[in-house]
MARTIFI-129702 format. One line per 2 residues: number of its first residue (from 1); their letters; for each residue x negated, y, z negated of C-alpha. Coordinates in pm, whole numbers. Example, Ala and Ser with C-alpha at 12.3 -4.5 7.8 and 13.67 -1.06 7.14 Angstrom:
REM residues 2
1> AS> -1230 -450 -780 | -1367 -106 -714
***
This chain:
REM residues 599
1> MN> -2907 -1824 547 | -2567 -1952 434
3> YS> -2531 -1939 41 | -2184 -2037 55
5> LP> -2071 -2441 24 | -1916 -2571 319
7> TH> -1575 -2618 189 | -1559 -2275 30
9> MK> -1245 -2191 -147 | -1025 -2421 49
11> DI> -883 -2611 -219 | -808 -2347 -527
13> EK> -632 -2671 -686 | -952 -2844 -674
15> RV> -1153 -2532 -752 | -954 -2511 -1049
17> VQ> -1012 -2840 -1235 | -1385 -2765 -1137
19> FK> -1374 -2466 -1322 | -1209 -2565 -1638
21> NA> -1429 -2877 -1662 | -1772 -2699 -1607
23> KT> -2030 -2744 -1854 | -2332 -2608 -1673
25> RQ> -2369 -2292 -1433 | -2458 -2532 -1174
27> EL> -2107 -2704 -1237 | -1958 -2306 -1235
29> AE> -2176 -2205 -917 | -2008 -2494 -698
31> SI> -1657 -2416 -884 | -1663 -2076 -711
33> GY> -1773 -2164 -384 | -2137 -2089 -387
35> RY> -2460 -2281 -458 | -2626 -2250 -789
37> KF> -2997 -2094 -686 | -2818 -1809 -479
39> IV> -2567 -1734 -818 | -2920 -1724 -1049
41> YF> -3107 -1562 -786 | -2877 -1307 -711
43> IF> -2758 -1229 -1130 | -3084 -1279 -1230
45> AK> -3390 -1182 -985 | -3232 -830 -942
47> DI> -3008 -635 -1217 | -2618 -665 -1159
49> DQ> -2595 -311 -1245 | -2801 -247 -901
51> HY> -2523 -464 -710 | -2276 -132 -783
53> IE> -2195 191 -626 | -2008 451 -841
55> FN> -1855 752 -715 | -1541 976 -903
57> IS> -1188 1037 -849 | -974 1322 -979
59> KK> -724 1222 -1224 | -316 1305 -1189
61> YK> -354 1603 -1411 | -697 1671 -1550
63> GE> -1041 1504 -1577 | -1226 1235 -1335
65> RI> -1172 864 -1335 | -1558 681 -1250
67> IS> -1488 393 -1024 | -1770 119 -983
69> SP> -1792 -79 -644 | -1973 -392 -668
71> NE> -2110 -445 -294 | -1968 -694 -27
73> KL> -2156 -1025 -145 | -2136 -935 -565
75> KQ> -1709 -827 -473 | -1655 -1198 -311
77> IQ> -1799 -1410 -606 | -1565 -1207 -808
79> KN> -1285 -1213 -557 | -1365 -1599 -582
81> IA> -1343 -1613 -960 | -1056 -1382 -965
83> EI> -825 -1619 -727 | -917 -1899 -941
85> LL> -801 -1668 -1325 | -513 -1583 -1104
87> DI> -376 -1955 -1060 | -435 -2021 -1433
89> YK> -339 -1738 -1626 | 70 -1694 -1643
91> PK> 111 -1362 -1745 | 388 -1264 -2015
93> HC> 743 -1141 -1834 | 671 -816 -1996
95> VH> 326 -729 -1790 | 381 -591 -1432
97> SF> 13 -494 -1341 | -181 -716 -1125
99> VR> 40 -991 -1119 | 158 -1091 -764
101> NK> 557 -985 -694 | 530 -687 -939
103> NV> 463 -340 -888 | 530 -7 -1106
105> AT> 919 -50 -964 | 954 -381 -1154
107> NA> 766 -188 -1473 | 1073 58 -1485
109> KP> 1356 -117 -1402 | 1413 -294 -1770
111> HV> 1421 65 -1857 | 1693 230 -1634
113> QA> 1956 440 -1820 | 1790 363 -2134
115> RH> 1856 624 -2454 | 1527 666 -2562
117> IL> 1195 618 -2372 | 844 598 -2491
119> RL> 537 618 -2337 | 184 502 -2465
121> DL> -162 510 -2292 | -466 304 -2401
123> EN> -753 545 -2425 | -1037 410 -2178
125> FF> -872 101 -2097 | -1117 -97 -1883
127> SS> -1459 36 -2071 | -1319 -41 -2404
129> IH> -1311 -401 -2246 | -1705 -489 -2349
131> FG> -1884 -756 -2260 | -1911 -956 -2553
133> RV> -1528 -977 -2559 | -1511 -1101 -2200
135> RN> -1771 -1345 -2311 | -1590 -1477 -2629
137> LF> -1246 -1440 -2395 | -1390 -1775 -2116
139> EA> -1560 -1903 -2450 | -1220 -1945 -2679
141> TF> -980 -1990 -2321 | -1206 -2268 -2133
143> NF> -1427 -2380 -2437 | -1704 -2306 -2204
145> PR> -2048 -2338 -2338 | -2222 -2027 -2412
147> EV> -2450 -2030 -2138 | -2135 -2065 -1889
149> ST> -1947 -1806 -2086 | -2251 -1555 -2045
151> LL> -2306 -1613 -1677 | -1938 -1541 -1639
153> AR> -1956 -1264 -1834 | -2245 -1101 -1663
155> IC> -2099 -1143 -1281 | -1803 -983 -1427
157> CF> -1957 -675 -1621 | -2107 -379 -1507
159> KG> -2296 -183 -1764 | -2184 -357 -2075
161> CL> -1791 -365 -1977 | -1520 -418 -1747
163> PQ> -1582 -203 -1432 | -1308 -28 -1292
165> GA> -1316 -117 -916 | -1423 -480 -962
167> PT> -1161 -743 -810 | -1225 -948 -1166
169> SP> -1130 -646 -1383 | -744 -635 -1346
171> II> -695 -1028 -1428 | -950 -1044 -1729
173> SN> -752 -723 -1861 | -424 -897 -1871
175> MI> -598 -1208 -2035 | -751 -970 -2282
177> CL> -435 -847 -2361 | -238 -1184 -2369
179> RM> -205 -1164 -2779 | -115 -795 -2789
181> DA> 152 -849 -2471 | 291 -1151 -2781
183> QL> 245 -928 -3046 | 461 -608 -2885
185> TR> 743 -832 -2792 | 789 -961 -3038
187> LA> 837 -580 -3232 | 1027 -489 -2949
189> ND> 1301 -765 -2949 | 1296 -740 -3373
191> CR> 1364 -362 -3326 | 1649 -405 -3027
193> CK> 1390 -271 -2802 | 1259 -347 -2441
195> YT> 878 -341 -2381 | 672 -354 -2048
197> RY> 288 -268 -1980 | 143 -173 -1686
199> AD> -238 -185 -1735 | -308 95 -2006
201> DI> 76 230 -2007 | 276 109 -2263
203> TF> 659 179 -2257 | 929 69 -2496
205> ST> 1284 170 -2480 | 1618 140 -2679
207> NM> 1992 255 -2663 | 2029 285 -3019
209> ES> 2061 625 -3175 | 1685 638 -3230
211> FN> 1383 408 -3241 | 1359 151 -3506
213> DK> 1067 310 -3778 | 884 49 -3683
215> IV> 830 172 -3324 | 849 543 -3418
217> QA> 864 680 -3792 | 991 1061 -3644
219> MN> 1098 1171 -3330 | 1043 1540 -3322
221> PL> 775 1577 -3414 | 641 1242 -3274
223> VI> 536 1011 -3472 | 398 645 -3391
225> SD> 425 336 -3691 | 186 236 -3859
227> KL> 254 -126 -3761 | 232 0 -3392
229> VS> -64 151 -3402 | -222 -193 -3629
231> II> -95 -365 -3333 | -279 -199 -3070
233> ES> -615 -140 -3218 | -676 -470 -3360
235> NN> -653 -609 -3041 | -992 -534 -2912
237> YF> -1006 -258 -3076 | -756 -21 -2843
239> KI> -677 318 -2864 | -368 543 -2840
241> NK> -465 852 -2615 | -265 1106 -2828
243> NK> -292 1297 -2534 | -50 1069 -2323
245> TH> 198 973 -2608 | 571 1117 -2495
247> IC> 890 1036 -2602 | 1214 1138 -2363
249> SN> 1534 1132 -2490 | 1926 1174 -2351
251> ND> 1898 1410 -2071 | 1548 1424 -2077
253> SK> 1364 1383 -1724 | 1251 1005 -1752
255> FI> 979 893 -1543 | 770 552 -1613
257> TG> 464 518 -1369 | 585 778 -1161
259> VK> 927 635 -1145 | 1230 818 -1233
261> VN> 1445 581 -1424 | 1733 815 -1548
263> KK> 2040 657 -1335 | 1880 427 -1095
265> LN> 1514 358 -942 | 1394 678 -775
267> VS> 1127 920 -721 | 1081 1298 -796
269> RK> 1177 1572 -512 | 834 1663 -482
271> KY> 739 1313 -355 | 1039 1360 -134
273> RE> 963 1706 -16 | 586 1629 67
275> IR> 751 1327 282 | 985 1517 461
277> AM> 708 1828 504 | 435 1654 678
279> LH> 689 1525 890 | 811 1874 987
281> AA> 476 1970 1015 | 383 1727 1252
283> RV> 679 1757 1465 | 625 2167 1493
285> YG> 253 2196 1495 | 60 1842 1575
287> HD> -9 1543 1336 | -371 1681 1381
289> KA> -267 2039 1173 | -35 1838 996
291> LA> -306 1625 838 | -519 1926 775
293> EH> -230 2055 590 | -147 1785 381
295> LS> -526 1749 253 | -550 2104 168
297> KY> -216 2097 -53 | -197 1730 -171
299> SR> -485 1556 -174 | -727 1458 -479
301> RS> -947 1256 -265 | -1039 1430 75
303> TR> -1393 1274 95 | -1241 952 99
305> IE> -868 1009 292 | -985 1224 604
307> RK> -1089 908 809 | -732 783 787
309> NF> -448 825 1039 | -203 1086 982
311> FN> 81 830 1007 | -68 575 827
313> IV> -57 845 530 | 286 918 583
315> HG> 369 538 623 | 228 455 318
317> KI> 427 694 136 | 722 593 261
319> SY> 677 230 197 | 618 323 -145
321> LS> 957 524 -159 | 1126 196 6
323> MI> 972 -7 -248 | 1109 203 -519
325> RG> 1472 288 -360 | 1528 -19 -185
327> KN> 1445 -112 240 | 1797 -118 255
329> DT> 1821 282 125 | 1965 550 405
331> LV> 1717 805 300 | 1444 585 314
333> AK> 1570 490 672 | 1632 789 766
335> LK> 1244 857 694 | 1145 550 870
337> LQ> 1354 682 1205 | 1193 1007 1215
339> LA> 860 834 1205 | 884 622 1436
341> QL> 1014 858 1652 | 707 1094 1627
343> RE> 501 764 1680 | 669 744 2022
345> IY> 471 1142 2092 | 177 1100 1920
347> DE> 45 804 1825 | -254 695 2044
349> KY> -176 338 2047 | 121 399 2287
351> AS> 105 710 2436 | -135 1069 2389
353> NS> -130 1274 2069 | 14 1531 2303
355> IE> 114 1612 2643 | -149 1868 2638
357> RT> -395 1599 2533 | -298 1378 2795
359> QS> -406 1597 3051 | -767 1599 2919
361> KI> -751 1176 2990 | -672 949 3270
363> ID> -381 1159 3386 | -246 927 3654
365> QY> -198 637 3395 | 98 806 3222
367> AI> 479 890 3294 | 661 1113 3126
369> VL> 1011 983 3039 | 1319 1189 2965
371> TE> 1679 1058 2878 | 2025 1171 2817
373> GK> 2059 1116 2482 | 1827 1048 2151
375> TD> 1926 666 2153 | 1842 622 2456
377> RM> 1472 723 2422 | 1490 492 2097
379> YL> 1570 181 2253 | 1373 271 2541
381> SF> 1073 303 2340 | 1156 0 2141
383> AF> 1215 -212 2421 | 892 -48 2569
385> RK> 714 -213 2285 | 801 -546 2275
387> LR> 774 -604 2634 | 419 -518 2612
389> NK> 378 -765 2290 | 469 -1012 2552
391> GY> 229 -888 2798 | 436 -698 3020
393> FR> 347 -346 3137 | -9 -352 2961
395> NL> -114 -97 3213 | 140 136 3194
397> KI> 143 444 2988 | 436 635 2867
399> LF> 553 920 2693 | 929 902 2562
401> YM> 972 1265 2528 | 1162 1452 2282
403> WP> 1353 1703 2355 | 1320 2067 2184
405> FL> 1696 2109 2134 | 2029 1924 2174
407> GG> 1932 1609 2053 | 1901 1525 2445
409> CT> 1945 1630 2794 | 2342 1608 2749
411> AG> 2386 1899 3024 | 2250 1676 3286
413> IK> 2118 1842 3596 | 2166 2214 3432
415> HL> 1924 2091 3188 | 1672 1995 3472
417> DI> 1744 2302 3618 | 1633 2491 3257
419> LS> 1323 2340 3228 | 1270 2420 3592
421> KQ> 1296 2795 3498 | 1059 2719 3230
423> GF> 800 2654 3440 | 808 2267 3246
425> FQ> 736 2072 3620 | 459 2311 3701
427> KY> 266 2307 3400 | 266 1944 3418
429> SD> 305 1881 3729 | -12 1585 3751
431> FP> 245 1365 3577 | 510 1161 3710
433> KI> 866 1297 3527 | 1132 1047 3486
435> YI> 1441 1136 3418 | 1687 835 3334
437> FD> 2080 919 3333 | 2389 695 3231
439> RD> 2635 572 3517 | 2816 864 3455
441> ID> 3165 836 3650 | 3137 1152 3812
443> RS> 2782 1262 3865 | 2584 912 3915
445> DK> 2529 972 4276 | 2360 1319 4181
447> YI> 2067 1108 4056 | 1984 884 4291
449> NK> 1923 763 4685 | 2186 512 4804
451> VY> 2046 349 5078 | 2222 64 5295
453> VD> 2016 -222 5392 | 2235 -507 5601
455> GK> 2571 -347 5497 | 2507 -345 5115
457> SC> 2424 -18 4933 | 2088 -32 4723
459> EF> 1985 247 4459 | 1674 430 4492
461> PK> 1518 683 4268 | 1593 1028 4364
463> YW> 1291 1242 4414 | 1290 1654 4290
465> GE> 962 1791 4437 | 652 1812 4173
467> NT> 637 1475 4073 | 982 1449 3936
469> WS> 1235 1186 3977 | 1537 1023 3870
471> FI> 1740 728 3869 | 2029 588 3699
473> LH> 2111 291 3452 | 2147 -27 3622
475> EP> 2490 -273 3563 | 2345 -579 3382
477> KF> 2385 -909 3472 | 2616 -1008 3220
479> RN> 2847 -688 3275 | 2991 -746 3622
481> GY> 3254 -522 3695 | 3187 -279 3440
483> GN> 3055 -36 3713 | 3007 326 3637
485> SI> 3103 267 3221 | 2753 161 3177
487> SI> 2570 315 2885 | 2230 183 2723
489> EH> 2413 2 2434 | 2580 -230 2686
491> FF> 2219 -352 2773 | 2332 -563 2432
493> SD> 2548 -841 2357 | 2935 -700 2235
495> NI> 2830 -888 1911 | 2569 -632 1899
497> IF> 2734 -338 1972 | 3101 -340 1756
499> SP> 2955 -485 1468 | 3057 -293 1214
501> DN> 2813 -108 942 | 2798 -155 581
503> EG> 3134 103 513 | 3318 -89 862
505> RR> 3290 174 1066 | 3216 42 1447
507> LY> 3208 158 1812 | 3508 116 2037
509> SC> 3570 20 2437 | 3862 243 2631
511> SH> 3928 -108 2725 | 4054 -164 2314
513> FD> 4326 108 2355 | 4660 115 2519
515> DG> 4751 334 2786 | 4852 645 2602
517> TD> 5156 869 2566 | 5139 1217 2642
519> TS> 5181 1469 2393 | 5265 1831 2376
521> NG> 4932 1982 2357 | 4826 1859 2704
523> KK> 4669 1541 2565 | 4743 1161 2520
525> FF> 4789 940 2228 | 4606 641 2274
527> KL> 4698 368 1990 | 4446 37 1931
529> KE> 4591 -262 2055 | 4504 -469 1821
531> NS> 4622 -203 1534 | 4884 82 1629
533> DI> 4760 282 1316 | 4430 321 1473
535> YF> 4428 596 1776 | 4198 844 1922
537> EA> 4334 1180 2149 | 4179 1264 2459
539> KQ> 4342 1424 2794 | 4255 1095 2985
541> KK> 4049 761 2909 | 3729 756 3096
543> GN> 3601 406 3258 | 3750 129 3104
545> FV> 3467 -32 2942 | 3332 356 2838
547> LI> 3188 320 2464 | 3376 573 2205
549> DD> 3223 714 1896 | 3369 991 1785
551> GI> 3751 1025 1693 | 3877 751 1637
553> FL> 4107 777 1354 | 4289 564 1064
555> DG> 4525 757 832 | 4357 1068 897
557> KN> 4028 941 843 | 3761 964 1158
559> IS> 3638 565 1107 | 3419 537 1408
561> RT> 3035 448 1413 | 2809 673 1579
563> KF> 2550 549 1837 | 2264 666 1643
565> SL> 2443 474 1355 | 2405 165 1592
567> AK> 2059 251 1726 | 1881 285 1363
569> EI> 2026 -25 1310 | 1879 -219 1588
571> LH> 1530 -62 1541 | 1507 -141 1183
573> SN> 1632 -507 1263 | 1350 -539 1496
575> TI> 1472 -802 1683 | 1598 -820 2026
577> ED> 1796 -1072 2241 | 1640 -1224 2552
579> AS> 1918 -1112 2754 | 1861 -768 2685
581> LN> 1500 -744 2718 | 1521 -891 3084
583> EF> 1758 -624 3114 | 1519 -377 2996
585> KI> 1216 -523 3194 | 1412 -424 3508
587> LF> 1400 -18 3372 | 1054 -29 3336
589> DV> 981 -221 3662 | 1192 87 3839
591> IE> 957 344 3604 | 616 134 3714
593> YI> 757 153 4121 | 800 544 4056
595> IN> 427 598 3892 | 266 335 4191
597> KS> 489 565 4447 | 390 915 4264
599> R> -13 860 4309
***
């Protein structure tokens, strides 16, 4: 049975007009997108309190917080009302809770580098807003008849007050505090202070020698002014929680709603260490054990968090850090990259949780791909996801192997020998193991089989035994003539490869430098053609198009950009050129060929 109207909440502007003009309960029901008979039956036939489930969660420091969660039908009704109220209510500039595009970071930002900060907490914030106050709010704000306001208050209240957990409670609490916010803002302006509020957290800050006595009568010990107390307690009978009233001055660590504001917006070292510890535990022990460790050490809500994926938890923590420090922050970028690397190995969307677990699944569907350097693996994983999103290789499952040492198999064939002696190939003989190498000048032929067809040389993957294969990067179509200089970065255009970072650092190609001048130490001195002050030293230049990512100097300072830095920028941009994607597709065509060949 469909209880909602056919045009359920499609035209919010129309709904807002209907809501404001509602003079009867029937008109109110229609404005929120429901038939009146259903509203009456749902609200009055059964005690409204029976539509809630209550549970406790631990507070950050002491005690427990009661959450009252409405059932799905009531929650949807409340969401519709909240959507209308959010369109009507215009919050004060000082309000940062439950407001679009505002959060704990925007609440803390006005107080950065403040000399003194006063933090207040309103005791029992939601439960102190009782039924009668909610009903009076609707009567005074919208001039609703008593029966309409009573119905709205009954829908929005639980046990005679605003429930913490209902969709309507945040917006109604802000509307209730409208007068108090205006009064406290005027007081702050008169006292050369800044004022913000995030739900029940009130903050004042100043750069004066001390707070004006209209706000703080004494700082040590702290005595709040009678005027400030009077404003708060005269509005809906709010009370200040004396146990959560603090003042921070000078060099004290200053936190507002969990955000550090001493010099810039930041988080506590504890939060950063927690993220690093989780990532480290996942690398060393696997994500299942890492999750268990996290829950035992940090979770205050273990009964509700256990079902969550480990990587979603870490992603949420990094996202919070990004919100505070900024998405372009280098620390945030580093943590995001570490998480992305771990997901490549453990995330079940793209690969098995571990090599061992994969063995218990359909092994012949998986391949282990190893690369020379860590950036190669990053690019391949990135391109693979993009290709799958376009519909390619949906049945292909790849585990991009993260080397436990050296950052990559830079030793080439010697590293293959090391793994062979360790029994790696025998242990995972059921998997196709595929090594992808650059077109190195001296050793490319070692990793491929050259076959001549109609007088033309053709390259095929080389088989090493024990289901182990290797091949080298092909020459992209738009890199004709580059030959054995090709590295995976050459799959991207020059505009991307040679783009500078924020510090002006960039990659260089050997072709950018002159032929060199002999020096007394047996090396040559190569100068940049376009700027002779920029140079590097080496015994010889490698292939003309080989990329240089270290040892480029200007005035004795290394100005070269690392390949790793470029990879981070490309991956974080989350875009890839069509020409580049086509070249990566050729690589995965080869991988698919090997997997089919190995079965």
